[in-house]
N, CA, C and O atoms as a GROMACS GRO file, in nm:
protein
  612
    1MET      N    1   4.775  13.532   8.970
    1MET     CA    2   4.876  13.527   8.866
    1MET      C    3   5.014  13.563   8.922
    1MET      O    4   5.113  13.498   8.889
    2MET      N    5   5.021  13.667   9.007
    2MET     CA    6   5.145  13.713   9.067
    2MET      C    7   5.203  13.605   9.158
    2MET      O    8   5.324  13.581   9.158
    3LYS      N    9   5.115  13.540   9.234
    3LYS     CA   10   5.161  13.431   9.326
    3LYS      C   11   5.218  13.319   9.249
    3LYS      O   12   5.319  13.263   9.291
    4ASN      N   13   5.159  13.282   9.134
    4ASN     CA   14   5.208  13.174   9.051
    4ASN      C   15   5.346  13.206   8.995
    4ASN      O   16   5.429  13.115   8.987
    5THR      N   17   5.373  13.328   8.956
    5THR     CA   18   5.501  13.370   8.905
    5THR      C   19   5.607  13.363   9.015
    5THR      O   20   5.720  13.321   8.990
    6LYS      N   21   5.571  13.405   9.136
    6LYS     CA   22   5.666  13.397   9.247
    6LYS      C   23   5.702  13.253   9.277
    6LYS      O   24   5.817  13.223   9.307
    7VAL      N   25   5.607  13.164   9.271
    7VAL     CA   26   5.636  13.026   9.296
    7VAL      C   27   5.730  12.967   9.190
    7VAL      O   28   5.821  12.892   9.223
    8LYS      N   29   5.707  13.001   9.066
    8LYS     CA   30   5.792  12.956   8.956
    8LYS      C   31   5.932  13.010   8.976
    8LYS      O   32   6.030  12.936   8.961
    9MET      N   33   5.942  13.140   9.010
    9MET     CA   34   6.077  13.202   9.028
    9MET      C   35   6.149  13.132   9.143
    9MET      O   36   6.269  13.106   9.135
   10THR      N   37   6.077  13.103   9.250
   10THR     CA   38   6.140  13.039   9.368
   10THR      C   39   6.189  12.900   9.330
   10THR      O   40   6.300  12.861   9.366
   11VAL      N   41   6.103  12.826   9.256
   11VAL     CA   42   6.145  12.692   9.213
   11VAL      C   43   6.269  12.700   9.120
   11VAL      O   44   6.362  12.620   9.133
   12MET      N   45   6.269  12.794   9.027
   12MET     CA   46   6.383  12.810   8.939
   12MET      C   47   6.509  12.846   9.020
   12MET      O   48   6.617  12.792   8.994
   13ALA      N   49   6.496  12.934   9.114
   13ALA     CA   50   6.612  12.976   9.196
   13ALA      C   51   6.666  12.858   9.276
   13ALA      O   52   6.787  12.840   9.286
   14LEU      N   53   6.576  12.777   9.335
   14LEU     CA   54   6.617  12.660   9.410
   14LEU      C   55   6.689  12.559   9.317
   14LEU      O   56   6.790  12.500   9.354
   15THR      N   57   6.634  12.540   9.198
   15THR     CA   58   6.694  12.449   9.103
   15THR      C   59   6.835  12.496   9.063
   15THR      O   60   6.928  12.414   9.058
   16VAL      N   61   6.852  12.623   9.037
   16VAL     CA   62   6.983  12.675   9.003
   16VAL      C   63   7.080  12.656   9.117
   16VAL      O   64   7.196  12.622   9.094
   17MET      N   65   7.035  12.678   9.240
   17MET     CA   66   7.124  12.662   9.358
   17MET      C   67   7.159  12.517   9.375
   17MET      O   68   7.273  12.486   9.409
   18LEU      N   69   7.063  12.423   9.353
   18LEU     CA   70   7.090  12.284   9.365
   18LEU      C   71   7.197  12.238   9.263
   18LEU      O   72   7.293  12.170   9.298
   19PHE      N   73   7.178  12.277   9.137
   19PHE     CA   74   7.277  12.238   9.036
   19PHE      C   75   7.411  12.302   9.065
   19PHE      O   76   7.514  12.239   9.040
   20GLY      N   77   7.415  12.421   9.116
   20GLY     CA   78   7.541  12.486   9.151
   20GLY      C   79   7.612  12.409   9.263
   20GLY      O   80   7.733  12.387   9.260
   21ALA      N   81   7.532  12.371   9.362
   21ALA     CA   82   7.589  12.293   9.472
   21ALA      C   83   7.642  12.159   9.425
   21ALA      O   84   7.750  12.118   9.467
   22LEU      N   85   7.567  12.090   9.338
   22LEU     CA   86   7.611  11.963   9.283
   22LEU      C   87   7.739  11.980   9.204
   22LEU      O   88   7.831  11.898   9.214
   23GLY      N   89   7.747  12.086   9.125
   23GLY     CA   90   7.867  12.110   9.046
   23GLY      C   91   7.987  12.135   9.138
   23GLY      O   92   8.096  12.084   9.112
   24THR      N   93   7.968  12.210   9.243
   24THR     CA   94   8.075  12.236   9.338
   24THR      C   95   8.122  12.108   9.406
   24THR      O   96   8.241  12.085   9.423
   25MET      N   97   8.022  12.026   9.445
   25MET     CA   98   8.058  11.901   9.509
   25MET      C   99   8.136  11.811   9.414
   25MET      O  100   8.232  11.746   9.454
   26ALA      N  101   8.095  11.807   9.289
   26ALA     CA  102   8.165  11.725   9.188
   26ALA      C  103   8.308  11.773   9.167
   26ALA      O  104   8.400  11.692   9.157
   27GLN      N  105   8.325  11.907   9.162
   27GLN     CA  106   8.459  11.964   9.145
   27GLN      C  107   8.550  11.931   9.269
   27GLN      O  108   8.668  11.900   9.255
   28GLU      N  109   8.491  11.939   9.384
   28GLU     CA  110   8.568  11.909   9.506
   28GLU      C  111   8.608  11.764   9.507
   28GLU      O  112   8.721  11.732   9.544
   29LYS      N  113   8.516  11.672   9.466
   29LYS     CA  114   8.548  11.532   9.457
   29LYS      C  115   8.658  11.507   9.356
   29LYS      O  116   8.750  11.429   9.382
   30GLN      N  117   8.650  11.572   9.240
   30GLN     CA  118   8.756  11.557   9.143
   30GLN      C  119   8.891  11.601   9.196
   30GLN      O  120   8.992  11.535   9.172
   31MET      N  121   8.892  11.712   9.268
   31MET     CA  122   9.017  11.761   9.326
   31MET      C  123   9.074  11.664   9.429
   31MET      O  124   9.194  11.642   9.433
   32ARG      N  125   8.986  11.607   9.512
   32ARG     CA  126   9.029  11.507   9.608
   32ARG      C  127   9.085  11.383   9.539
   32ARG      O  128   9.187  11.328   9.578
   33GLU      N  129   9.013  11.341   9.433
   33GLU     CA  130   9.061  11.222   9.359
   33GLU      C  131   9.190  11.247   9.286
   33GLU      O  132   9.277  11.159   9.281
   34ALA      N  133   9.204  11.368   9.229
   34ALA     CA  134   9.329  11.400   9.159
   34ALA      C  135   9.447  11.399   9.261
   34ALA      O  136   9.556  11.348   9.233
   35LYS      N  137   9.421  11.457   9.381
   35LYS     CA  138   9.518  11.460   9.484
   35LYS      C  139   9.553  11.317   9.527
   35LYS      O  140   9.670  11.282   9.547
   36HIS      N  141   9.450  11.237   9.540
   36HIS     CA  142   9.467  11.095   9.578
   36HIS      C  143   9.545  11.020   9.472
   36HIS      O  144   9.635  10.944   9.507
   37ASP      N  145   9.513  11.038   9.343
   37ASP     CA  146   9.582  10.969   9.237
   37ASP      C  147   9.727  11.008   9.232
   37ASP      O  148   9.813  10.922   9.210
   38GLY      N  149   9.758  11.136   9.253
   38GLY     CA  150   9.896  11.179   9.257
   38GLY      C  151   9.966  11.120   9.377
   38GLY      O  152  10.086  11.092   9.370
   39HIS      N  153   9.898  11.099   9.486
   39HIS     CA  154   9.955  11.046   9.610
   39HIS      C  155   9.987  10.896   9.589
   39HIS      O  156  10.083  10.846   9.647
   40GLN      N  157   9.912  10.826   9.509
   40GLN     CA  158   9.933  10.683   9.492
   40GLN      C  159  10.073  10.654   9.429
   40GLN      O  160  10.143  10.563   9.472
   41GLY      N  161  10.109  10.731   9.331
   41GLY     CA  162  10.239  10.712   9.270
   41GLY      C  163  10.347  10.734   9.371
   41GLY      O  164  10.446  10.660   9.372
   42HIS      N  165  10.332  10.833   9.457
   42HIS     CA  166  10.424  10.860   9.563
   42HIS      C  167  10.432  10.745   9.663
   42HIS      O  168  10.540  10.714   9.714
   43GLU      N  169  10.317  10.680   9.691
   43GLU     CA  170  10.317  10.568   9.784
   43GLU      C  171  10.397  10.453   9.731
   43GLU      O  172  10.467  10.385   9.806
   44MET      N  173  10.388  10.430   9.597
   44MET     CA  174  10.463  10.317   9.545
   44MET      C  175  10.614  10.344   9.558
   44MET      O  176  10.692  10.254   9.587
   45LYS      N  177  10.652  10.468   9.535
   45LYS     CA  178  10.792  10.505   9.551
   45LYS      C  179  10.835  10.483   9.698
   45LYS      O  180  10.940  10.424   9.725
   46GLU      N  181  10.754  10.531   9.790
   46GLU     CA  182  10.783  10.514   9.931
   46GLU      C  183  10.785  10.363   9.967
   46GLU      O  184  10.874  10.316  10.038
   47ARG      N  185  10.686  10.292   9.918
   47ARG     CA  186  10.676  10.149   9.950
   47ARG      C  187  10.803  10.078   9.903
   47ARG      O  188  10.860   9.997   9.976
   48GLY      N  189  10.849  10.109   9.781
   48GLY     CA  190  10.968  10.046   9.730
   48GLY      C  191  11.090  10.075   9.812
   48GLY      O  192  11.176   9.989   9.831
   49SER      N  193  11.100  10.197   9.860
   49SER     CA  194  11.219  10.234   9.936
   49SER      C  195  11.213  10.181  10.079
   49SER      O  196  11.315  10.176  10.147
   50LYS      N  197  11.098  10.142  10.123
   50LYS     CA  198  11.085  10.097  10.263
   50LYS      C  199  11.078   9.945  10.274
   50LYS      O  200  11.082   9.891  10.385
   51ILE      N  201  11.069   9.877  10.163
   51ILE     CA  202  11.071   9.728  10.170
   51ILE      C  203  11.209   9.691  10.221
   51ILE      O  204  11.310   9.737  10.167
   52PRO      N  205  11.216   9.607  10.324
   52PRO     CA  206  11.346   9.577  10.386
   52PRO      C  207  11.436   9.494  10.296
   52PRO      O  208  11.391   9.408  10.222
   53ASN      N  209  11.562   9.524  10.306
   53ASN     CA  210  11.669   9.442  10.244
   53ASN      C  211  11.657   9.426  10.092
   53ASN      O  212  11.684   9.318  10.039
   54LEU      N  213  11.617   9.531  10.023
   54LEU     CA  214  11.611   9.525   9.879
   54LEU      C  215  11.750   9.520   9.818
   54LEU      O  216  11.835   9.600   9.857
   55THR      N  217  11.776   9.432   9.727
   55THR     CA  218  11.901   9.430   9.656
   55THR      C  219  11.901   9.537   9.547
   55THR      O  220  11.796   9.590   9.513
   56ASP      N  221  12.016   9.569   9.493
   56ASP     CA  222  12.019   9.666   9.382
   56ASP      C  223  11.938   9.614   9.266
   56ASP      O  224  11.870   9.692   9.200
   57ALA      N  225  11.944   9.484   9.238
   57ALA     CA  226  11.870   9.427   9.126
   57ALA      C  227  11.718   9.442   9.151
   57ALA      O  228  11.643   9.477   9.060
   58GLN      N  229  11.675   9.417   9.274
   58GLN     CA  230  11.533   9.433   9.310
   58GLN      C  231  11.489   9.580   9.295
   58GLN      O  232  11.380   9.608   9.244
   59LYS      N  233  11.574   9.673   9.340
   59LYS     CA  234  11.544   9.814   9.325
   59LYS      C  235  11.524   9.852   9.178
   59LYS      O  236  11.434   9.930   9.144
   60GLU      N  237  11.607   9.795   9.092
   60GLU     CA  238  11.598   9.826   8.947
   60GLU      C  239  11.468   9.765   8.894
   60GLU      O  240  11.395   9.829   8.818
   61GLN      N  241  11.440   9.641   8.934
   61GLN     CA  242  11.316   9.575   8.887
   61GLN      C  243  11.191   9.654   8.931
   61GLN      O  244  11.095   9.672   8.855
   62LEU      N  245  11.197   9.700   9.056
   62LEU     CA  246  11.086   9.779   9.111
   62LEU      C  247  11.068   9.906   9.034
   62LEU      O  248  10.955   9.947   9.006
   63LYS      N  249  11.176   9.969   8.998
   63LYS     CA  250  11.169  10.095   8.916
   63LYS      C  251  11.109  10.064   8.781
   63LYS      O  252  11.027  10.142   8.733
   64GLU      N  253  11.145   9.953   8.718
   64GLU     CA  254  11.092   9.920   8.587
   64GLU      C  255  10.943   9.894   8.592
   64GLU      O  256  10.869   9.935   8.503
   65VAL      N  257  10.899   9.823   8.697
   65VAL     CA  258  10.754   9.793   8.714
   65VAL      C  259  10.678   9.925   8.736
   65VAL      O  260  10.568   9.944   8.682
   66LYS      N  261  10.735  10.014   8.813
   66LYS     CA  262  10.670  10.140   8.841
   66LYS      C  263  10.652  10.222   8.712
   66LYS      O  264  10.545  10.275   8.686
   67ILE      N  265  10.759  10.230   8.632
   67ILE     CA  266  10.752  10.305   8.507
   67ILE      C  267  10.649  10.242   8.412
   67ILE      O  268  10.571  10.312   8.348
   68LYS      N  269  10.651  10.111   8.406
   68LYS     CA  270  10.549  10.039   8.320
   68LYS      C  271  10.409  10.072   8.366
   68LYS      O  272  10.322  10.097   8.282
   69LEU      N  273  10.385  10.074   8.493
   69LEU     CA  274  10.253  10.103   8.544
   69LEU      C  275  10.216  10.249   8.514
   69LEU      O  276  10.101  10.276   8.478
   70GLN      N  277  10.304  10.341   8.529
   70GLN     CA  278  10.276  10.479   8.499
   70GLN      C  279  10.243  10.499   8.351
   70GLN      O  280  10.152  10.573   8.316
   71LYS      N  281  10.320  10.432   8.265
   71LYS     CA  282  10.289  10.442   8.122
   71LYS      C  283  10.152  10.386   8.090
   71LYS      O  284  10.080  10.440   8.006
   72GLU      N  285  10.116  10.280   8.155
   72GLU     CA  286   9.988  10.217   8.130
   72GLU      C  287   9.871  10.294   8.183
   72GLU      O  288   9.766  10.301   8.119
   73THR      N  289   9.888  10.355   8.303
   73THR     CA  290   9.776  10.424   8.367
   73THR      C  291   9.760  10.570   8.331
   73THR      O  292   9.652  10.625   8.348
   74LEU      N  293   9.866  10.637   8.281
   74LEU     CA  294   9.853  10.777   8.246
   74LEU      C  295   9.740  10.805   8.147
   74LEU      O  296   9.660  10.895   8.171
   75PRO      N  297   9.730  10.730   8.035
   75PRO     CA  298   9.619  10.755   7.943
   75PRO      C  299   9.480  10.729   8.008
   75PRO      O  300   9.382  10.796   7.978
   76LEU      N  301   9.478  10.629   8.097
   76LEU     CA  302   9.353  10.597   8.167
   76LEU      C  303   9.317  10.710   8.263
   76LEU      O  304   9.200  10.746   8.272
   77LYS      N  305   9.412  10.767   8.334
   77LYS     CA  306   9.386  10.876   8.424
   77LYS      C  307   9.338  11.000   8.346
   77LYS      O  308   9.247  11.070   8.390
   78ASN      N  309   9.401  11.024   8.231
   78ASN     CA  310   9.362  11.135   8.147
   78ASN      C  311   9.219  11.121   8.099
   78ASN      O  312   9.140  11.215   8.106
   79ALA      N  313   9.186  11.000   8.051
   79ALA     CA  314   9.048  10.973   8.003
   79ALA      C  315   8.948  10.979   8.116
   79ALA      O  316   8.835  11.024   8.098
   80LEU      N  317   8.990  10.933   8.233
   80LEU     CA  318   8.902  10.941   8.352
   80LEU      C  319   8.871  11.088   8.389
   80LEU      O  320   8.757  11.122   8.422
   81GLY      N  321   8.971  11.169   8.381
   81GLY     CA  322   8.949  11.313   8.410
   81GLY      C  323   8.853  11.378   8.310
   81GLY      O  324   8.769  11.460   8.345
   82GLU      N  325   8.869  11.338   8.186
   82GLU     CA  326   8.775  11.390   8.079
   82GLU      C  327   8.632  11.343   8.104
   82GLU      O  328   8.536  11.420   8.094
   83LYS      N  329   8.620  11.216   8.137
   83LYS     CA  330   8.484  11.160   8.161
   83LYS      C  331   8.418  11.225   8.281
   83LYS      O  332   8.298  11.253   8.279
   84ARG      N  333   8.498  11.251   8.387
   84ARG     CA  334   8.444  11.314   8.507
   84ARG      C  335   8.399  11.456   8.476
   84ARG      O  336   8.296  11.503   8.524
   85ALA      N  337   8.480  11.524   8.394
   85ALA     CA  338   8.442  11.659   8.354
   85ALA      C  339   8.314  11.657   8.271
   85ALA      O  340   8.226  11.741   8.289
   86ARG      N  341   8.304  11.561   8.180
   86ARG     CA  342   8.182  11.545   8.100
   86ARG      C  343   8.061  11.515   8.190
   86ARG      O  344   7.954  11.570   8.167
   87LEU      N  345   8.076  11.432   8.288
   87LEU     CA  346   7.969  11.401   8.380
   87LEU      C  347   7.927  11.525   8.459
   87LEU      O  348   7.809  11.549   8.482
   88ASN      N  349   8.025  11.604   8.499
   88ASN     CA  350   7.998  11.730   8.569
   88ASN      C  351   7.914  11.823   8.478
   88ASN      O  352   7.817  11.884   8.523
   89THR      N  353   7.954  11.831   8.352
   89THR     CA  354   7.883  11.915   8.258
   89THR      C  355   7.739  11.864   8.238
   89THR      O  356   7.644  11.943   8.237
   90LEU      N  357   7.724  11.735   8.223
   90LEU     CA  358   7.592  11.678   8.202
   90LEU      C  359   7.501  11.697   8.323
   90LEU      O  360   7.381  11.722   8.308
   91THR      N  361   7.558  11.686   8.439
   91THR     CA  362   7.475  11.696   8.560
   91THR      C  363   7.449  11.837   8.605
   91THR      O  364   7.371  11.860   8.697
   92THR      N  365   7.514  11.933   8.540
   92THR     CA  366   7.491  12.073   8.582
   92THR      C  367   7.429  12.158   8.473
   92THR      O  368   7.419  12.280   8.486
   93THR      N  369   7.387  12.093   8.364
   93THR     CA  370   7.320  12.168   8.258
   93THR      C  371   7.179  12.106   8.236
   93THR      O  372   7.155  11.988   8.258
   94GLU      N  373   7.092  12.192   8.194
   94GLU     CA  374   6.956  12.143   8.168
   94GLU      C  375   6.950  12.070   8.035
   94GLU      O  376   7.027  12.099   7.943
   95GLY      N  377   6.860  11.976   8.025
   95GLY     CA  378   6.838  11.904   7.901
   95GLY      C  379   6.923  11.780   7.884
   95GLY      O  380   6.912  11.713   7.781
   96SER      N  381   7.006  11.747   7.981
   96SER     CA  382   7.083  11.624   7.972
   96SER      C  383   6.994  11.503   8.001
   96SER      O  384   6.912  11.505   8.093
   97SER      N  385   7.012  11.401   7.921
   97SER     CA  386   6.927  11.282   7.942
   97SER      C  387   6.990  11.185   8.040
   97SER      O  388   7.112  11.176   8.054
   98ASP      N  389   6.903  11.113   8.108
   98ASP     CA  390   6.955  11.009   8.202
   98ASP      C  391   7.036  10.906   8.129
   98ASP      O  392   7.134  10.855   8.182
   99LYS      N  393   6.996  10.874   8.005
   99LYS     CA  394   7.068  10.774   7.928
   99LYS      C  395   7.213  10.822   7.903
   99LYS      O  396   7.307  10.745   7.919
  100GLU      N  397   7.230  10.947   7.865
  100GLU     CA  398   7.364  11.002   7.839
  100GLU      C  399   7.448  11.006   7.970
  100GLU      O  400   7.566  10.972   7.971
  101ILE      N  401   7.383  11.047   8.077
  101ILE     CA  402   7.457  11.050   8.208
  101ILE      C  403   7.498  10.915   8.249
  101ILE      O  404   7.611  10.896   8.293
  102ASN      N  405   7.405  10.813   8.235
  102ASN     CA  406   7.438  10.678   8.276
  102ASN      C  407   7.549  10.617   8.193
  102ASN      O  408   7.631  10.540   8.242
  103LYS      N  409   7.551  10.654   8.063
  103LYS     CA  410   7.657  10.603   7.974
  103LYS      C  411   7.795  10.655   8.020
  103LYS      O  412   7.891  10.579   8.021
  104VAL      N  413   7.804  10.779   8.056
  104VAL     CA  414   7.930  10.835   8.104
  104VAL      C  415   7.969  10.772   8.236
  104VAL      O  416   8.088  10.748   8.259
  105ILE      N  417   7.873  10.745   8.324
  105ILE     CA  418   7.902  10.680   8.450
  105ILE      C  419   7.961  10.541   8.427
  105ILE      O  420   8.056  10.502   8.494
  106GLU      N  421   7.903  10.468   8.332
  106GLU     CA  422   7.953  10.335   8.301
  106GLU      C  423   8.093  10.341   8.240
  106GLU      O  424   8.176  10.254   8.267
  107GLU      N  425   8.119  10.442   8.159
  107GLU     CA  426   8.253  10.458   8.104
  107GLU      C  427   8.355  10.486   8.211
  107GLU      O  428   8.468  10.436   8.207
  108ILE      N  429   8.315  10.567   8.310
  108ILE     CA  430   8.400  10.596   8.425
  108ILE      C  431   8.433  10.468   8.501
  108ILE      O  432   8.548  10.441   8.536
  109GLY      N  433   8.327  10.388   8.524
  109GLY     CA  434   8.348  10.259   8.592
  109GLY      C  435   8.443  10.167   8.518
  109GLY      O  436   8.526  10.100   8.580
  110GLY      N  437   8.432  10.164   8.386
  110GLY     CA  438   8.520  10.082   8.305
  110GLY      C  439   8.664  10.125   8.316
  110GLY      O  440   8.754  10.042   8.327
  111LEU      N  441   8.686  10.258   8.313
  111LEU     CA  442   8.825  10.310   8.326
  111LEU      C  443   8.883  10.281   8.463
  111LEU      O  444   9.000  10.245   8.477
  112GLU      N  445   8.799  10.297   8.566
  112GLU     CA  446   8.844  10.268   8.703
  112GLU      C  447   8.879  10.121   8.718
  112GLU      O  448   8.976  10.086   8.785
  113THR      N  449   8.803  10.036   8.657
  113THR     CA  450   8.828   9.891   8.660
  113THR      C  451   8.966   9.862   8.592
  113THR      O  452   9.047   9.785   8.645
  114LYS      N  453   8.989   9.921   8.479
  114LYS     CA  454   9.117   9.899   8.408
  114LYS      C  455   9.231   9.945   8.491
  114LYS      O  456   9.335   9.879   8.497
  115MET      N  457   9.214  10.060   8.557
  115MET     CA  458   9.324  10.112   8.641
  115MET      C  459   9.351  10.018   8.760
  115MET      O  460   9.466   9.990   8.792
  116MET      N  461   9.246   9.969   8.822
  116MET     CA  462   9.262   9.881   8.936
  116MET      C  463   9.335   9.751   8.892
  116MET      O  464   9.425   9.702   8.960
  117LYS      N  465   9.292   9.698   8.778
  117LYS     CA  466   9.357   9.575   8.726
  117LYS      C  467   9.503   9.599   8.700
  117LYS      O  468   9.585   9.514   8.734
  118ALA      N  469   9.538   9.710   8.642
  118ALA     CA  470   9.680   9.746   8.614
  118ALA      C  471   9.757   9.754   8.745
  118ALA      O  472   9.867   9.699   8.754
  119LYS      N  473   9.704   9.820   8.846
  119LYS     CA  474   9.773   9.833   8.974
  119LYS      C  475   9.794   9.702   9.042
  119LYS      O  476   9.901   9.675   9.095
  120ILE      N  477   9.690   9.617   9.040
  120ILE     CA  478   9.703   9.484   9.104
  120ILE      C  479   9.803   9.398   9.026
  120ILE      O  480   9.885   9.330   9.087
  121ALA      N  481   9.798   9.401   8.892
  121ALA     CA  482   9.894   9.326   8.811
  121ALA      C  483  10.038   9.372   8.843
  121ALA      O  484  10.131   9.291   8.850
  122SER      N  485  10.053   9.501   8.862
  122SER     CA  486  10.183   9.557   8.893
  122SER      C  487  10.231   9.505   9.031
  122SER      O  488  10.346   9.464   9.047
  123LYS      N  489  10.143   9.507   9.126
  123LYS     CA  490  10.180   9.457   9.259
  123LYS      C  491  10.217   9.309   9.254
  123LYS      O  492  10.313   9.267   9.319
  124MET      N  493  10.142   9.231   9.178
  124MET     CA  494  10.170   9.090   9.165
  124MET      C  495  10.304   9.065   9.095
  124MET      O  496  10.374   8.970   9.128
  125GLU      N  497  10.338   9.150   8.998
  125GLU     CA  498  10.464   9.141   8.930
  125GLU      C  499  10.579   9.174   9.028
  125GLU      O  500  10.684   9.110   9.025
  126VAL      N  501  10.560   9.271   9.112
  126VAL     CA  502  10.665   9.306   9.210
  126VAL      C  503  10.684   9.189   9.308
  126VAL      O  504  10.797   9.157   9.345
  127LYS      N  505  10.575   9.128   9.348
  127LYS     CA  506  10.587   9.019   9.448
  127LYS      C  507  10.666   8.898   9.394
  127LYS      O  508  10.720   8.820   9.473
  128LYS      N  509  10.674   8.883   9.263
  128LYS     CA  510  10.745   8.772   9.203
  128LYS      C  511  10.894   8.778   9.231
  128LYS      O  512  10.958   8.673   9.238
  129PHE      N  513  10.949   8.895   9.247
  129PHE     CA  514  11.094   8.904   9.269
  129PHE      C  515  11.133   8.942   9.412
  129PHE      O  516  11.248   8.976   9.440
  130LEU      N  517  11.035   8.935   9.502
  130LEU     CA  518  11.063   8.964   9.642
  130LEU      C  519  11.081   8.833   9.720
  130LEU      O  520  11.031   8.728   9.682
  131THR      N  521  11.152   8.844   9.830
  131THR     CA  522  11.164   8.726   9.919
  131THR      C  523  11.034   8.718  10.000
  131THR      O  524  10.951   8.809   9.998
  132GLU      N  525  11.018   8.606  10.069
  132GLU     CA  526  10.895   8.583  10.148
  132GLU      C  527  10.878   8.694  10.251
  132GLU      O  528  10.767   8.745  10.270
  133GLU      N  529  10.987   8.730  10.317
  133GLU     CA  530  10.982   8.836  10.418
  133GLU      C  531  10.940   8.970  10.359
  133GLU      O  532  10.862   9.043  10.420
  134GLN      N  533  10.990   9.002  10.240
  134GLN     CA  534  10.958   9.124  10.174
  134GLN      C  535  10.813   9.127  10.126
  134GLN      O  536  10.746   9.230  10.129
  135ARG      N  537  10.767   9.010  10.081
  135ARG     CA  538  10.622   9.000  10.037
  135ARG      C  539  10.530   9.023  10.157
  135ARG      O  540  10.431   9.096  10.148
  136LEU      N  541  10.565   8.960  10.268
  136LEU     CA  542  10.483   8.977  10.388
  136LEU      C  543  10.479   9.125  10.430
  136LEU      O  544  10.374   9.177  10.468
  137PHE      N  545  10.595   9.192  10.422
  137PHE     CA  546  10.601   9.332  10.458
  137PHE      C  547  10.510   9.414  10.366
  137PHE      O  548  10.436   9.500  10.411
  138LEU      N  549  10.518   9.384  10.233
  138LEU     CA  550  10.440   9.459  10.133
  138LEU      C  551  10.290   9.436  10.157
  138LEU      O  552  10.210   9.530  10.155
  139ASP      N  553  10.253   9.308  10.180
  139ASP     CA  554  10.110   9.278  10.203
  139ASP      C  555  10.057   9.340  10.336
  139ASP      O  556   9.945   9.391  10.341
  140SER      N  557  10.137   9.335  10.439
  140SER     CA  558  10.088   9.392  10.565
  140SER      C  559  10.082   9.544  10.558
  140SER      O  560   9.994   9.605  10.617
  141ARG      N  561  10.171   9.602  10.488
  141ARG     CA  562  10.170   9.749  10.472
  141ARG      C  563  10.047   9.790  10.388
  141ARG      O  564   9.982   9.891  10.416
  142HIS      N  565  10.017   9.712  10.286
  142HIS     CA  566   9.903   9.745  10.199
  142HIS      C  567   9.772   9.740  10.280
  142HIS      O  568   9.687   9.828  10.265
  143SER      N  569   9.755   9.642  10.364
  143SER     CA  570   9.631   9.635  10.440
  143SER      C  571   9.624   9.748  10.542
  143SER      O  572   9.515   9.796  10.571
  144THR      N  573   9.737   9.791  10.597
  144THR     CA  574   9.741   9.904  10.691
  144THR      C  575   9.700  10.029  10.618
  144THR      O  576   9.622  10.108  10.671
  145GLU      N  577   9.750  10.050  10.497
  145GLU     CA  578   9.716  10.170  10.415
  145GLU      C  579   9.569  10.169  10.381
  145GLU      O  580   9.507  10.275  10.379
  146LYS      N  581   9.511  10.054  10.356
  146LYS     CA  582   9.368  10.047  10.322
  146LYS      C  583   9.284  10.095  10.444
  146LYS      O  584   9.186  10.170  10.430
  147ARG      N  585   9.326  10.050  10.560
  147ARG     CA  586   9.249  10.093  10.682
  147ARG      C  587   9.261  10.240  10.706
  147ARG      O  588   9.163  10.305  10.743
  148LYS      N  589   9.381  10.295  10.684
  148LYS     CA  590   9.401  10.441  10.700
  148LYS      C  591   9.320  10.515  10.598
  148LYS      O  592   9.260  10.617  10.631
  149HIS      N  593   9.314  10.467  10.474
  149HIS     CA  594   9.236  10.531  10.369
  149HIS      C  595   9.087  10.533  10.403
  149HIS      O  596   9.019  10.634  10.382
  150LYS      N  597   9.036  10.421  10.455
  150LYS     CA  598   8.896  10.412  10.493
  150LYS      C  599   8.866  10.510  10.609
  150LYS      O  600   8.760  10.573  10.613
  151MET      N  601   8.956  10.521  10.698
  151MET     CA  602   8.933  10.612  10.811
  151MET      C  603   8.928  10.758  10.766
  151MET      O  604   8.855  10.839  10.825
  152ARG      N  605   9.006  10.793  10.663
  152ARG     CA  606   9.003  10.931  10.609
  152ARG      C  607   8.876  10.959  10.537
  152ARG      O  608   8.834  11.074  10.534
  153HIS      N  609   8.812  10.862  10.478
  153HIS     CA  610   8.695  10.884  10.397
  153HIS      C  611   8.575  10.835  10.462
  153HIS      O  612   8.466  10.846  10.406
   0.00000   0.00000   0.00000
């Protein structure tokens, strides 16, 4: 009887440690993503200022596109943060159903898709008022940033 109780206590302790570790990992991921999300807005500002030979009119258009993107993505980023927090709660508490967890995961995926579509639409809008040289610069810089991002992760 005593041995059975020790085994149960050990299993419970390991379970608690596992969920604690998962919660910590989820929080660290959220912090990295929040840092990354904040960094992306900064990249667009840098990208705009480094595109060669921008006219004043192009600079103004770029600013307008950036503001439009920020207005569109801010509610998505907020909702995404809430969904990630909900997922963290569900995965770190007992009694959560797989169905409920999977639903939140799908909602996160939908929000991420909307954000990606908005960012790509914004980039395509910017490309409409750039010269061929400026578009090539933007496209080559984007692929370089993607490679650097992959190397960091």
